[in-house]
GUTORNU-964643 format. One record per residue (C-alpha): residue number from 0; x, y, z. Coordinates in pm, 1 decimal. Layout:
REM GUTORNU-964643
@resi=NUM xx=X yy=Y zz=Z $
...
REM end
This chain:
REM GUTORNU-964643
@resi=0 xx=14189.2 yy=10918.8 zz=7183.2 $
@resi=1 xx=14131.4 yy=10991.5 zz=7515.0 $
@resi=2 xx=14104.8 yy=11366.2 zz=7531.6 $
@resi=3 xx=13839.6 yy=11595.1 zz=7446.5 $
@resi=4 xx=14084.8 yy=11772.9 zz=7219.0 $
@resi=5 xx=14192.9 yy=11410.9 zz=7019.4 $
@resi=6 xx=13798.0 yy=11329.4 zz=7089.1 $
@resi=7 xx=13722.7 yy=11595.4 zz=6877.3 $
@resi=8 xx=13962.8 yy=11600.7 zz=6568.6 $
@resi=9 xx=13885.9 yy=11263.9 zz=6550.9 $
@resi=10 xx=13529.8 yy=11311.9 zz=6483.9 $
@resi=11 xx=13514.4 yy=11621.4 zz=6304.4 $
@resi=12 xx=13874.2 yy=11779.8 zz=6269.7 $
@resi=13 xx=13843.0 yy=12041.8 zz=6474.0 $
@resi=14 xx=14084.0 yy=12197.8 zz=6713.9 $
@resi=15 xx=13944.5 yy=12375.4 zz=6930.1 $
@resi=16 xx=13916.7 yy=12307.2 zz=7268.6 $
@resi=17 xx=13589.1 yy=12466.5 zz=7362.4 $
@resi=18 xx=13429.7 yy=12350.7 zz=7101.6 $
@resi=19 xx=13233.0 yy=12000.2 zz=7153.6 $
@resi=20 xx=12850.2 yy=12125.5 zz=7111.9 $
@resi=21 xx=12937.8 yy=12317.7 zz=6812.4 $
@resi=22 xx=12821.7 yy=11945.2 zz=6651.8 $
@resi=23 xx=12524.3 yy=11733.7 zz=6662.9 $
@resi=24 xx=12739.2 yy=11397.5 zz=6597.8 $
@resi=25 xx=12685.4 yy=11144.8 zz=6810.2 $
@resi=26 xx=13036.8 yy=10998.7 zz=7033.9 $
@resi=27 xx=13109.7 yy=10640.4 zz=6950.7 $
@resi=28 xx=12869.2 yy=10366.9 zz=7083.2 $
@resi=29 xx=12887.3 yy=10340.2 zz=7465.9 $
@resi=30 xx=12685.9 yy=10074.2 zz=7742.3 $
@resi=31 xx=12490.1 yy=10405.5 zz=7842.7 $
@resi=32 xx=12508.8 yy=10673.7 zz=7644.8 $
@resi=33 xx=12533.8 yy=11017.3 zz=7849.9 $
@resi=34 xx=12481.1 yy=11360.9 zz=7656.1 $
@resi=35 xx=12677.5 yy=11642.8 zz=7718.6 $
@resi=36 xx=12606.2 yy=12018.8 zz=7653.8 $
@resi=37 xx=12940.1 yy=12256.6 zz=7657.3 $
@resi=38 xx=12964.0 yy=12559.2 zz=7425.4 $
@resi=39 xx=13234.8 yy=12835.6 zz=7393.2 $
@resi=40 xx=13049.5 yy=13092.1 zz=7510.1 $
@resi=41 xx=13025.2 yy=12950.3 zz=7852.1 $
@resi=42 xx=13382.1 yy=12967.3 zz=7890.1 $
@resi=43 xx=13367.3 yy=13364.4 zz=7730.3 $
@resi=44 xx=13141.0 yy=13500.3 zz=8062.9 $
@resi=45 xx=13422.3 yy=13482.1 zz=8310.1 $
@resi=46 xx=13598.2 yy=13730.3 zz=8553.6 $
@resi=47 xx=13937.4 yy=13708.2 zz=8674.9 $
@resi=48 xx=13970.0 yy=13620.6 zz=9035.4 $
@resi=49 xx=13562.4 yy=13583.7 zz=9083.6 $
@resi=50 xx=13513.5 yy=13224.2 zz=9241.0 $
@resi=51 xx=13240.9 yy=13179.2 zz=8935.7 $
@resi=52 xx=13485.8 yy=13217.9 zz=8614.0 $
@resi=53 xx=13544.6 yy=12948.1 zz=8348.5 $
@resi=54 xx=13833.4 yy=12826.8 zz=8550.8 $
@resi=55 xx=13546.8 yy=12595.5 zz=8672.3 $
@resi=56 xx=13488.1 yy=12472.0 zz=8350.4 $
@resi=57 xx=13852.4 yy=12405.5 zz=8282.9 $
@resi=58 xx=13896.4 yy=12191.8 zz=8594.9 $
@resi=59 xx=13643.4 yy=11960.9 zz=8539.5 $
@resi=60 xx=13744.4 yy=11954.6 zz=8137.6 $
@resi=61 xx=14103.0 yy=11880.8 zz=8271.9 $
@resi=62 xx=13905.5 yy=11586.6 zz=8540.4 $
@resi=63 xx=13715.2 yy=11431.5 zz=8220.7 $
@resi=64 xx=14057.9 yy=11416.7 zz=7997.7 $
@resi=65 xx=14225.0 yy=11280.8 zz=8302.9 $
@resi=66 xx=13981.6 yy=11013.9 zz=8303.9 $
@resi=67 xx=13966.8 yy=10970.2 zz=7955.7 $
@resi=68 xx=13568.8 yy=11036.5 zz=7964.7 $
@resi=69 xx=13524.9 yy=11260.5 zz=7669.0 $
@resi=70 xx=13511.1 yy=10958.8 zz=7427.6 $
@resi=71 xx=13242.1 yy=10785.5 zz=7588.8 $
@resi=72 xx=13033.1 yy=11095.4 zz=7619.6 $
@resi=73 xx=12747.1 yy=11218.0 zz=7366.2 $
@resi=74 xx=12788.0 yy=11538.2 zz=7242.7 $
@resi=75 xx=12411.7 yy=11734.2 zz=7244.6 $
@resi=76 xx=12382.5 yy=12076.1 zz=7040.8 $
@resi=77 xx=12316.5 yy=12415.7 zz=7223.4 $
@resi=78 xx=12142.3 yy=12659.3 zz=7081.4 $
@resi=79 xx=12066.6 yy=12985.6 zz=7221.3 $
@resi=80 xx=11697.9 yy=13032.4 zz=7392.9 $
@resi=81 xx=11457.7 yy=13268.5 zz=7195.6 $
@resi=82 xx=11268.9 yy=13568.0 zz=7360.0 $
@resi=83 xx=10943.2 yy=13345.5 zz=7403.0 $
@resi=84 xx=11156.5 yy=13129.7 zz=7575.7 $
@resi=85 xx=11327.1 yy=13323.8 zz=7833.6 $
@resi=86 xx=10954.7 yy=13469.4 zz=7859.1 $
@resi=87 xx=10832.7 yy=13136.2 zz=8046.0 $
@resi=88 xx=11083.3 yy=13246.5 zz=8342.8 $
@resi=89 xx=11167.0 yy=13605.6 zz=8322.8 $
@resi=90 xx=10987.4 yy=13954.0 zz=8244.2 $
@resi=91 xx=11051.6 yy=14160.1 zz=7904.3 $
@resi=92 xx=11217.1 yy=14442.2 zz=8109.7 $
@resi=93 xx=11442.6 yy=14233.1 zz=8264.9 $
@resi=94 xx=11556.0 yy=14041.9 zz=7978.8 $
@resi=95 xx=11648.9 yy=14379.5 zz=7788.4 $
@resi=96 xx=11788.4 yy=14506.7 zz=8100.0 $
@resi=97 xx=12054.2 yy=14178.1 zz=8085.4 $
@resi=98 xx=12077.8 yy=14255.8 zz=7766.2 $
@resi=99 xx=12179.6 yy=14594.9 zz=7778.1 $
@resi=100 xx=12420.2 yy=14569.7 zz=8039.7 $
@resi=101 xx=12621.4 yy=14306.6 zz=7864.8 $
@resi=102 xx=12645.8 yy=14479.0 zz=7569.0 $
@resi=103 xx=12780.6 yy=14792.3 zz=7810.8 $
@resi=104 xx=13076.9 yy=14646.1 zz=7880.9 $
@resi=105 xx=13207.4 yy=14458.1 zz=8175.4 $
@resi=106 xx=13047.4 yy=14569.4 zz=8573.3 $
@resi=107 xx=12875.3 yy=14451.4 zz=8839.0 $
@resi=108 xx=12507.0 yy=14364.5 zz=8859.2 $
@resi=109 xx=12464.4 yy=14470.1 zz=9229.8 $
@resi=110 xx=12626.6 yy=14666.8 zz=9474.9 $
@resi=111 xx=12729.2 yy=14358.5 zz=9661.5 $
@resi=112 xx=12984.7 yy=14307.5 zz=9349.7 $
@resi=113 xx=12861.6 yy=13968.3 zz=9351.1 $
@resi=114 xx=12699.7 yy=13926.1 zz=8987.6 $
@resi=115 xx=12890.0 yy=14059.0 zz=8690.4 $
@resi=116 xx=12814.9 yy=14074.7 zz=8310.8 $
@resi=117 xx=13075.9 yy=14093.0 zz=8061.6 $
@resi=118 xx=12977.5 yy=14141.1 zz=7692.3 $
@resi=119 xx=12966.0 yy=13762.5 zz=7657.3 $
@resi=120 xx=12710.0 yy=13732.8 zz=7951.0 $
@resi=121 xx=12392.9 yy=13811.5 zz=7769.9 $
@resi=122 xx=12485.4 yy=13559.6 zz=7474.1 $
@resi=123 xx=12611.8 yy=13332.1 zz=7716.8 $
@resi=124 xx=12284.0 yy=13295.6 zz=7942.5 $
@resi=125 xx=12072.8 yy=13275.9 zz=7657.8 $
@resi=126 xx=12316.9 yy=12950.9 zz=7537.1 $
@resi=127 xx=12327.5 yy=12811.9 zz=7878.9 $
@resi=128 xx=11887.0 yy=12813.8 zz=7909.1 $
@resi=129 xx=11853.1 yy=12705.5 zz=7522.9 $
@resi=130 xx=12121.4 yy=12424.5 zz=7621.7 $
@resi=131 xx=11956.3 yy=12336.3 zz=7906.2 $
@resi=132 xx=11610.6 yy=12302.8 zz=7662.2 $
@resi=133 xx=11824.8 yy=12111.7 zz=7414.3 $
@resi=134 xx=11944.7 yy=11836.5 zz=7695.5 $
@resi=135 xx=11620.4 yy=11792.3 zz=7849.0 $
@resi=136 xx=11472.1 yy=11722.7 zz=7523.1 $
@resi=137 xx=11725.8 yy=11486.6 zz=7391.2 $
@resi=138 xx=11688.8 yy=11275.6 zz=7703.4 $
@resi=139 xx=11363.4 yy=11321.7 zz=7698.5 $
@resi=140 xx=11320.4 yy=11174.8 zz=7336.7 $
@resi=141 xx=11588.0 yy=10913.6 zz=7472.8 $
@resi=142 xx=11831.1 yy=11024.7 zz=7212.2 $
@resi=143 xx=12058.1 yy=10973.6 zz=7528.3 $
@resi=144 xx=11957.3 yy=10770.8 zz=7839.4 $
@resi=145 xx=12079.0 yy=11078.1 zz=8048.1 $
@resi=146 xx=12288.6 yy=11408.8 zz=8030.3 $
@resi=147 xx=12505.7 yy=11695.1 zz=8198.6 $
@resi=148 xx=12501.1 yy=12050.1 zz=8062.3 $
@resi=149 xx=12764.5 yy=12238.3 zz=8195.4 $
@resi=150 xx=12621.8 yy=12533.3 zz=8150.5 $
@resi=151 xx=12774.4 yy=12919.1 zz=8285.1 $
@resi=152 xx=12634.0 yy=13128.9 zz=8406.7 $
@resi=153 xx=12434.0 yy=12916.0 zz=8622.0 $
@resi=154 xx=12032.4 yy=12965.9 zz=8725.4 $
@resi=155 xx=11886.8 yy=12889.1 zz=9025.2 $
@resi=156 xx=11904.5 yy=13232.3 zz=9207.4 $
@resi=157 xx=11802.4 yy=13441.0 zz=8951.5 $
@resi=158 xx=11458.9 yy=13580.6 zz=8998.0 $
@resi=159 xx=11186.7 yy=13649.3 zz=8732.1 $
@resi=160 xx=11314.9 yy=14050.3 zz=8732.5 $
@resi=161 xx=11646.2 yy=14003.9 zz=8922.5 $
@resi=162 xx=11967.6 yy=13860.5 zz=8894.8 $
@resi=163 xx=12169.7 yy=13751.1 zz=9163.0 $
@resi=164 xx=12384.1 yy=13525.0 zz=9319.9 $
@resi=165 xx=12597.2 yy=13509.5 zz=8978.2 $
@resi=166 xx=12267.4 yy=13397.9 zz=8804.8 $
@resi=167 xx=12117.6 yy=13557.3 zz=8537.0 $
@resi=168 xx=11859.7 yy=13352.3 zz=8380.0 $
@resi=169 xx=11699.6 yy=13037.1 zz=8529.7 $
@resi=170 xx=11805.2 yy=12779.8 zz=8290.7 $
@resi=171 xx=11638.9 yy=12500.0 zz=8489.1 $
@resi=172 xx=11274.8 yy=12624.2 zz=8531.1 $
@resi=173 xx=11310.2 yy=12727.3 zz=8138.4 $
@resi=174 xx=11384.5 yy=12399.9 zz=8063.7 $
@resi=175 xx=11100.5 yy=12291.6 zz=8256.2 $
@resi=176 xx=10812.6 yy=12454.0 zz=8095.0 $
@resi=177 xx=11019.9 yy=12336.8 zz=7761.1 $
@resi=178 xx=10938.3 yy=11983.8 zz=7803.6 $
@resi=179 xx=10583.7 yy=12058.8 zz=7901.4 $
@resi=180 xx=10508.1 yy=12316.0 zz=7620.9 $
@resi=181 xx=10682.2 yy=12101.7 zz=7347.7 $
@resi=182 xx=10613.5 yy=11773.7 zz=7468.6 $
@resi=183 xx=10342.3 yy=11783.1 zz=7687.9 $
@resi=184 xx=10519.1 yy=11661.2 zz=7991.2 $
@resi=185 xx=10281.1 yy=11676.8 zz=8320.6 $
@resi=186 xx=10491.5 yy=11692.4 zz=8602.5 $
@resi=187 xx=10862.5 yy=11795.0 zz=8581.6 $
@resi=188 xx=11106.6 yy=11800.0 zz=8933.3 $
@resi=189 xx=11387.6 yy=12022.0 zz=8975.8 $
@resi=190 xx=11605.1 yy=11879.1 zz=9251.7 $
@resi=191 xx=11872.9 yy=12139.0 zz=9381.1 $
@resi=192 xx=12172.6 yy=12000.3 zz=9571.5 $
@resi=193 xx=12350.5 yy=12328.9 zz=9569.3 $
@resi=194 xx=12410.4 yy=12432.3 zz=9951.3 $
@resi=195 xx=12279.5 yy=12756.1 zz=9906.8 $
@resi=196 xx=11880.9 yy=12762.6 zz=9881.8 $
@resi=197 xx=11749.6 yy=12772.9 zz=9496.9 $
@resi=198 xx=11517.8 yy=13077.2 zz=9595.0 $
@resi=199 xx=11483.1 yy=13166.5 zz=9196.5 $
@resi=200 xx=11338.4 yy=12796.9 zz=9102.2 $
@resi=201 xx=11120.6 yy=12850.1 zz=9409.2 $
@resi=202 xx=10949.1 yy=13174.7 zz=9332.6 $
@resi=203 xx=10938.8 yy=13096.9 zz=8968.5 $
@resi=204 xx=10732.2 yy=12768.8 zz=9081.9 $
@resi=205 xx=10550.2 yy=12828.7 zz=9399.4 $
@resi=206 xx=10221.0 yy=12840.1 zz=9231.8 $
@resi=207 xx=10270.8 yy=12583.6 zz=8963.6 $
@resi=208 xx=10177.6 yy=12254.1 zz=9063.1 $
@resi=209 xx=10315.3 yy=12109.2 zz=8788.6 $
@resi=210 xx=10649.0 yy=12172.9 zz=8837.1 $
@resi=211 xx=10802.0 yy=12053.9 zz=9167.9 $
@resi=212 xx=11107.8 yy=12245.2 zz=9336.3 $
@resi=213 xx=11332.7 yy=12034.6 zz=9551.2 $
@resi=214 xx=11620.0 yy=12230.0 zz=9737.2 $
@resi=215 xx=11840.6 yy=12085.9 zz=10024.8 $
@resi=216 xx=12087.1 yy=12360.6 zz=10166.8 $
@resi=217 xx=12300.9 yy=12529.4 zz=10432.8 $
@resi=218 xx=12023.2 yy=12759.8 zz=10659.4 $
@resi=219 xx=12047.3 yy=12978.6 zz=10781.8 $
@resi=220 xx=12243.9 yy=13109.0 zz=10543.5 $
@resi=221 xx=12272.1 yy=13328.3 zz=10200.5 $
@resi=222 xx=12021.6 yy=13409.7 zz=10028.0 $
@resi=223 xx=11861.7 yy=13371.2 zz=10377.1 $
@resi=224 xx=11526.9 yy=13187.1 zz=10214.0 $
@resi=225 xx=11448.1 yy=12840.0 zz=10194.5 $
@resi=226 xx=11265.8 yy=12746.4 zz=10498.9 $
@resi=227 xx=11067.9 yy=12440.8 zz=10519.0 $
@resi=228 xx=10726.3 yy=12633.5 zz=10599.5 $
@resi=229 xx=10736.3 yy=12726.5 zz=10216.0 $
@resi=230 xx=10543.1 yy=12439.2 zz=10067.4 $
@resi=231 xx=10407.4 yy=12586.6 zz=9771.6 $
@resi=232 xx=10061.7 yy=12794.3 zz=9707.6 $
@resi=233 xx=9730.0 yy=12746.5 zz=9658.5 $
@resi=234 xx=9691.4 yy=12411.7 zz=9418.6 $
@resi=235 xx=10063.7 yy=12398.0 zz=9417.1 $
@resi=236 xx=10083.3 yy=12320.3 zz=9769.4 $
@resi=237 xx=10289.3 yy=12053.2 zz=9869.9 $
@resi=238 xx=10471.9 yy=12085.9 zz=9557.0 $
@resi=239 xx=10760.9 yy=12292.3 zz=9683.7 $
@resi=240 xx=10999.6 yy=12085.8 zz=9935.6 $
@resi=241 xx=11281.0 yy=12262.5 zz=10126.3 $
@resi=242 xx=11493.8 yy=12058.1 zz=10352.0 $
@resi=243 xx=11725.2 yy=12362.7 zz=10545.3 $
@resi=244 xx=12028.9 yy=12205.4 zz=10748.3 $
@resi=245 xx=12248.9 yy=12393.4 zz=10976.6 $
@resi=246 xx=12628.7 yy=12432.2 zz=10949.5 $
@resi=247 xx=12830.1 yy=12096.7 zz=10951.4 $
@resi=248 xx=12581.1 yy=11888.6 zz=10802.5 $
@resi=249 xx=12790.3 yy=11628.8 zz=10605.4 $
@resi=250 xx=12742.5 yy=11286.3 zz=10357.5 $
@resi=251 xx=12532.3 yy=11108.3 zz=10648.0 $
@resi=252 xx=12261.4 yy=11366.8 zz=10696.7 $
@resi=253 xx=12238.0 yy=11467.7 zz=10352.9 $
@resi=254 xx=12162.3 yy=11074.5 zz=10228.6 $
@resi=255 xx=11929.4 yy=11075.8 zz=10552.9 $
@resi=256 xx=11737.2 yy=11355.6 zz=10381.4 $
@resi=257 xx=11755.3 yy=11184.7 zz=10033.7 $
@resi=258 xx=11643.3 yy=10883.3 zz=10126.1 $
@resi=259 xx=11380.1 yy=10968.3 zz=10401.8 $
@resi=260 xx=11237.4 yy=11305.6 zz=10288.5 $
@resi=261 xx=11327.7 yy=11387.4 zz=9917.4 $
@resi=262 xx=11304.2 yy=11041.1 zz=9770.8 $
@resi=263 xx=10937.4 yy=10925.5 zz=9970.9 $
@resi=264 xx=10799.5 yy=11306.1 zz=9803.4 $
@resi=265 xx=10946.3 yy=11263.9 zz=9465.1 $
@resi=266 xx=10740.5 yy=10932.5 zz=9474.6 $
@resi=267 xx=10442.7 yy=11064.7 zz=9566.2 $
@resi=268 xx=10452.4 yy=11360.3 zz=9285.8 $
@resi=269 xx=10533.6 yy=11103.4 zz=8997.1 $
@resi=270 xx=10747.7 yy=11333.8 zz=8781.8 $
@resi=271 xx=10762.8 yy=11210.8 zz=8441.2 $
@resi=272 xx=11129.1 yy=11384.1 zz=8427.0 $
@resi=273 xx=11369.6 yy=11486.9 zz=8676.2 $
@resi=274 xx=11590.7 yy=11797.5 zz=8667.8 $
@resi=275 xx=11904.6 yy=11813.7 zz=8927.0 $
@resi=276 xx=12099.2 yy=12125.3 zz=8970.6 $
@resi=277 xx=12415.6 yy=11972.2 zz=9068.4 $
@resi=278 xx=12579.7 yy=12250.4 zz=9325.2 $
@resi=279 xx=12893.7 yy=12078.7 zz=9499.9 $
@resi=280 xx=12960.8 yy=12363.2 zz=9701.5 $
@resi=281 xx=12836.7 yy=12196.1 zz=9981.3 $
@resi=282 xx=13179.6 yy=12022.5 zz=9988.3 $
@resi=283 xx=13403.5 yy=12038.5 zz=10310.4 $
@resi=284 xx=13656.7 yy=12228.1 zz=10096.9 $
@resi=285 xx=13439.3 yy=12468.2 zz=9983.3 $
@resi=286 xx=13524.3 yy=12842.4 zz=10100.6 $
@resi=287 xx=13170.4 yy=12962.6 zz=10029.0 $
@resi=288 xx=12994.3 yy=12732.9 zz=10306.8 $
@resi=289 xx=13007.9 yy=12502.6 zz=10608.0 $
@resi=290 xx=12886.4 yy=12151.4 zz=10490.5 $
@resi=291 xx=13085.5 yy=11873.0 zz=10509.8 $
@resi=292 xx=12985.7 yy=11643.4 zz=10182.9 $
@resi=293 xx=13252.2 yy=11441.5 zz=10015.2 $
@resi=294 xx=13305.8 yy=11368.3 zz=9651.3 $
@resi=295 xx=13166.5 yy=10992.8 zz=9766.2 $
@resi=296 xx=12868.3 yy=11134.9 zz=9925.2 $
@resi=297 xx=12797.9 yy=11320.2 zz=9620.3 $
@resi=298 xx=12848.6 yy=11022.6 zz=9397.4 $
@resi=299 xx=12572.1 yy=10848.7 zz=9596.9 $
@resi=300 xx=12332.3 yy=11137.8 zz=9639.9 $
@resi=301 xx=12342.0 yy=11151.1 zz=9248.0 $
@resi=302 xx=12341.2 yy=10777.8 zz=9217.4 $
@resi=303 xx=12011.5 yy=10776.6 zz=9425.6 $
@resi=304 xx=11840.3 yy=11017.2 zz=9199.0 $
@resi=305 xx=11924.8 yy=10840.9 zz=8921.2 $
@resi=306 xx=11772.0 yy=10492.3 zz=9069.6 $
@resi=307 xx=11477.0 yy=10720.3 zz=9162.4 $
@resi=308 xx=11446.7 yy=10826.0 zz=8803.9 $
@resi=309 xx=11467.6 yy=10477.9 zz=8689.0 $
@resi=310 xx=11207.3 yy=10379.5 zz=8940.1 $
@resi=311 xx=10972.7 yy=10703.4 zz=8841.1 $
@resi=312 xx=11032.4 yy=10813.9 zz=8509.1 $
@resi=313 xx=11213.7 yy=10542.0 zz=8251.2 $
@resi=314 xx=11573.2 yy=10684.2 zz=8367.7 $
@resi=315 xx=11481.5 yy=11027.2 zz=8260.9 $
@resi=316 xx=11705.8 yy=11252.7 zz=8444.6 $
@resi=317 xx=11990.7 yy=11534.9 zz=8380.0 $
@resi=318 xx=12229.1 yy=11767.1 zz=8538.4 $
@resi=319 xx=12307.9 yy=12105.6 zz=8509.9 $
@resi=320 xx=12604.0 yy=12234.9 zz=8663.5 $
@resi=321 xx=12568.8 yy=12456.9 zz=8992.6 $
@resi=322 xx=12807.0 yy=12554.0 zz=9245.6 $
@resi=323 xx=13146.1 yy=12479.3 zz=9397.4 $
@resi=324 xx=13425.9 yy=12691.0 zz=9394.2 $
@resi=325 xx=13699.0 yy=12509.8 zz=9519.0 $
@resi=326 xx=13844.3 yy=12375.2 zz=9179.2 $
@resi=327 xx=14035.2 yy=12084.4 zz=9340.9 $
@resi=328 xx=13698.6 yy=11946.5 zz=9477.7 $
@resi=329 xx=13484.7 yy=12072.4 zz=9208.3 $
@resi=330 xx=13631.1 yy=11882.2 zz=8962.1 $
@resi=331 xx=13647.0 yy=11529.7 zz=9120.1 $
@resi=332 xx=13249.6 yy=11586.6 zz=9271.6 $
@resi=333 xx=13182.2 yy=11656.5 zz=8867.5 $
@resi=334 xx=13372.9 yy=11386.2 zz=8762.0 $
@resi=335 xx=13215.5 yy=11145.5 zz=8933.0 $
@resi=336 xx=12865.0 yy=11274.0 zz=8856.4 $
@resi=337 xx=12961.1 yy=11174.6 zz=8507.7 $
@resi=338 xx=13061.7 yy=10854.2 zz=8612.2 $
@resi=339 xx=12759.7 yy=10744.3 zz=8762.9 $
@resi=340 xx=12565.8 yy=10864.8 zz=8457.1 $
@resi=341 xx=12720.9 yy=10676.2 zz=8251.1 $
@resi=342 xx=12711.3 yy=10319.7 zz=8497.5 $
@resi=343 xx=13065.4 yy=10321.6 zz=8574.5 $
@resi=344 xx=13205.2 yy=10282.9 zz=8924.1 $
@resi=345 xx=13326.7 yy=10601.4 zz=9052.4 $
@resi=346 xx=13716.5 yy=10700.4 zz=9097.2 $
@resi=347 xx=13844.7 yy=10712.8 zz=9444.0 $
@resi=348 xx=13767.8 yy=11013.0 zz=9592.3 $
@resi=349 xx=14129.9 yy=11211.5 zz=9625.6 $
@resi=350 xx=14044.3 yy=11457.9 zz=9919.5 $
@resi=351 xx=13832.4 yy=11220.2 zz=10172.7 $
@resi=352 xx=13653.9 yy=11356.2 zz=10448.2 $
@resi=353 xx=13756.7 yy=11698.4 zz=10621.4 $
@resi=354 xx=13886.8 yy=11719.6 zz=10962.5 $
@resi=355 xx=13538.1 yy=11860.1 zz=11138.5 $
@resi=356 xx=13324.0 yy=11609.9 zz=11257.9 $
@resi=357 xx=12939.5 yy=11606.9 zz=11097.6 $
@resi=358 xx=12679.8 yy=11681.4 zz=11311.5 $
@resi=359 xx=12376.8 yy=11491.7 zz=11440.6 $
@resi=360 xx=12068.2 yy=11645.1 zz=11259.3 $
@resi=361 xx=11883.0 yy=11335.2 zz=11407.8 $
@resi=362 xx=11635.5 yy=11517.2 zz=11571.8 $
@resi=363 xx=11602.5 yy=11825.8 zz=11317.3 $
@resi=364 xx=11531.8 yy=11562.7 zz=11057.1 $
@resi=365 xx=11256.3 yy=11396.6 zz=11280.5 $
@resi=366 xx=11100.3 yy=11719.5 zz=11276.3 $
@resi=367 xx=11148.1 yy=11795.1 zz=10911.6 $
@resi=368 xx=10950.8 yy=11492.0 zz=10869.6 $
@resi=369 xx=10684.8 yy=11535.5 zz=11080.7 $
@resi=370 xx=10610.8 yy=11865.5 zz=10935.8 $
@resi=371 xx=10664.9 yy=11759.5 zz=10557.6 $
@resi=372 xx=10429.2 yy=11468.6 zz=10646.1 $
@resi=373 xx=10642.6 yy=11206.9 zz=10568.8 $
@resi=374 xx=10610.5 yy=10879.6 zz=10782.6 $
REM end
């Protein structure tokens, strides 16, 4: 039983291709127990020809089937976030606005025709936030060793009172606060690998010393935020870490940033749990940015974060799906992350390196290290 369909049919007698998270049953035992959240609603929030569509999940699903990985994963049941949980990140008027716009039918939230809503979007966004909560609690409680939430719509651009950048509710921040409120966790780190700055995550945690928001991203670039000078406010100074990189940054630069800046800052913060916003739009094939990461590069980044979580917080780490808009690149990147979480040797990078040479960022990284107080 190698595919998701066969796996579900064997365990549950189900026939739907998108019903994995409708059960709370565990998969057959595996050496490393990796949880996965996926719900049918994540496929229903979609718009034809939009870069952030359900085709992204379909591509990842196919890659997992082809690699025969569904049978190794442990389903974690998603559920919708409550209104109180949404209020941990968003204003009451904004939550109501998203619900009303969704119920009104398919439309764009903004004049730029960037972020869309459909009749399923509000429910999907609530399920995404609740799914993030469910997975992170399961990881923290050691029901699974680690996990990946295949969430849509994404969340890292969502502000307290505004949708933007394809994002509606900030699921990662809501999940971090669920860990704090439901489990008494004192320090949570959110590490954002998306090529676009996680401005929503930064804004929602900028004055919260209990949540470290880390972002490595292309800059200056949309949303034109994420300068290194934003380090947190008041008692939270030092818990916001931005690592902005110009165009043509690739594996070498990202890995240096991870080893020389991000990991030392995480070691100083001592998180009890790490959440990774797993954006793959820094891949050299992605149409929405100009970074040069490879599948192998992402595998190494996730591996280093997994090892860091093992050293700092007993291996408590989860991933949530971020960007990645070239399906041929997105699928192997996500597959590699699952393989790393499972403790497997990642599959061979089917795409290799792009034609453009990576720029040398040595001087920039030296300045960034000095600015961030990293020796």
